[in-house]
N, C-alpha and C positions, 0 to 999 in steps of 0.2 A: 659603901655606896648602895643606893637603892637597887632592888632586884632588876628593874627595867633598864637601868643604866648598864648593869652587868650583861644583860642580854644583848644590848647594842654592841658592847665591846666584843662579846663572843662572836656576833655576826661579822664584825669588822675583822676579827682574827681569821675567820674562815675565808673572808673575801680577800685578805692579804695574801693567802696562799696562792691565789691565781696570778698575783703580780710579783711574787717573791724573786723572780729572775730579773726584774727590771730595777735599774739603779736610778734613784731620784737625784736630779741635778740641783743641789742646793745653791748653786751660783745664781739661780733665778731669784732667790730671796732678796738679793741686793736691790732689786728694782722696787721692792716694797718699802725699803727703809726711807725712801724719798717721799712717800705718800703723806699728805697732810690730813690728819684725822681731827675731828672735833672732839669735845669732851663727852659727847653722847654717842660715840661709836668706837668699835674696835675691829680688828681683823685677825684672822689666823689662817694657817695653811695645814691641810691634812695630807700626809703622804700615805696613800693606800697600800703601797707595797710593804710598809712597816707598821701600818695602823698606828700612826704617831702624829701628834701635832708638832710640826717642825718649825713653826714661826708663830709668834703672838705679839701683838702690839696694840696698845690703847686700853687694855683691861683695867689698869690701875685708875686712870682718870675717869673711866666710864662706870665701872661697877666695884672698884676698890680692891681688886686682886692684882698682885704683882705679875707682870708678864712672864718673868723667868720661872714663876711657880706654876704656871698654867700647863696643863696636860689635857689630853682628851678625856681622861677619867675625871679630873677635877672639874672640867667644864660640864660634863654630864651631870655631876652632882649638884650643880647650881640650878638645873632645870626643875620647874615645879613638879612635884610628885604626880599631880593629876594630868600633866602634859607630856611627861617623858615617854609613855608607852606609844602614843600617837606620833610624836616626833620621830621615834625610832622606826615605826612602821612606814612612815612617809620616806624617811631616809633610806631604808632597806629597799623599798620599791623603786626608788630613784636610781640607786646603784645597780640593781638588777637590770633595769631597763638600759642603763648606760653600758653595762658590760655586754648585754645581748645585742647592742647596736653600735659596734665599733665603726669609726670613720664618719659618724654622724653626731659627734658629741661636742665639738668645739664651741658651739653656741648655746649649749644647754644651760639653763638657769633655774634654780629651785628657790622659791620664796616660801618661808614659813614664819608665822607669828606665834609666839608662845611666851610664857612667863619665866623669868630668870631671877635668881636671888642675888642681891647685892651683898657686899660685905657687912652692911648694917642690918642684914636679915629682911630687908624690904624687898618685896617682889615687884618687878616692873615688866610691862609688856615690851617685847623687842621684835624686830623684824630681822630674820637671818636670810641673807642672800648668798647662795652658793653658786659659784661658776667654775668652769674647768680652768685649771691653772697650767697643767702640763699634760700633753698627750704623747703616748708612746708610738713607736714605729708602726704598730699594728692598729693604730687608731683608738686604743683604749685610754680611758682617763686614768692617769697615774696619780695626780694630785688635784686638790680642789682649794680654791681661795674663797674664804667665807667672810663676809662683812656683816657685823651685827650692829643694829642701830636702835636707838630708843624710839619706841612706838607709843609709849604710855600717854603722850599728850594728845594722841588721836584716838586710841583704843585701850581700854583697860579690862576688857571682857575675859571670860574664862575659856573661850573656845579657841582651839588651835586651828588656824587657817593656813592653806598652802596654795601655791600655784607652781606648776612645773612646766616650763617652756622647753620643748625638745622636738626634734624631727621624728617623724614616724611614730608618734605617740597616740595610742588609742586611749583617750581620756577616760572613757567609761570603764574600760578594762583596768586601767591604772587605779582609778578610784575604788573599784571593787576589790582589788588586791589589798588596798590599805584598810578598807572598812568591812570586808566580808565577814570577819568574825563577829562584828557587832550587828550587821544587817541580818545575818543568818540566825541571830539570836531569837528573832521574832517571826511568827507566821505572817502570811500576807494579811490575814484578818486583823491581827494585832497591830500591824503597821498601819492599816486603815484607821483603826481606833486611835493610835498615837497621833496621826495627822489631824484627826478631829479634836483631840485634846489640845493640840497646838493652836487650834483656832479658838480655844476658850470655851468650847461647848460642854454642856453638862451631860451626864449619862443619858438623861431622857432625850436630849437633843441628838446625841450620837445614835441612839436607838432608832429614832425617827429617820435620821439621815441615811443610815445603813439598812433600814428596814429589818431590824432584828429587835428582840425583846430587851427591855432594860436589865433583866436578870442576866441575859447573855453578855451584855456590855460589862456588867459588874464582874462576871466571871473572868472575862478577858482582861479587865483592868487589874484584877488580883494577880493573874499570871504574869502580866507585863511588869508589875511592881516587883514580883519575886525574882524574875529573870534579871532585871536591871539592878536589883538591890536598892531600889529607891522607896521612899515612904510618902511622897507627895507628888502632885502634878508638876510643881516647880522643879523638884529634884529630877524628875523623869525628863522634862524638857531639856534641862542642862545636860543630862547624860546623853540624850539623843543628839543634841547639837554637837557635843564634844566628840561623839563617836560616829558622826556622819550618817546617822539614821534619819535625821531631818536636814 
């Protein structure tokens, strides 16, 4: 498994310790058997007390993997290598918010779009919709129901997008928690220049806009490329959009 997938499992292992005293009621799963799924969607349930996928349905017709073979680890392995880190950060921030706000979780919903690999090795864009499936006596989320749907007919871009709907959520603080490692990568002046690059401006145009010398712009651009590991403006803009800088 890729390193970022292992990090997610390690985070979930630590999270499970907080819920280890709670027993998941698998009789709830019977209600899911009656759901009618199309061939372009699947569902699964995560029990956070055990860090385990306890139910899976629709994977075979949708992406070509047998339901009985699916596990949380197997699922994470299917996520595109360029998407897995951000998907993990979004998931971790969501779970931390949920754990810190018991009794306000029943209507929480997390939407994330990312790329997943089918059994034929083709990547498609999907929308993952996670909602609370079971709540404990103290108001904590014990399990989550996740529905994954084909999004490729609408969007096939490389950027992971999300929307978290929850009570008492400070959206800016939540966004910073997810993206701070990328945002803090650049200085304020470098961020100004990145925004100008995104507008398609040349170094001369940027220099005039920011009232600095063209040489200073070139120096900043060199530092920006080194920090991001990019080699062109196109690569840089993809990096920044993928990591919430833009």
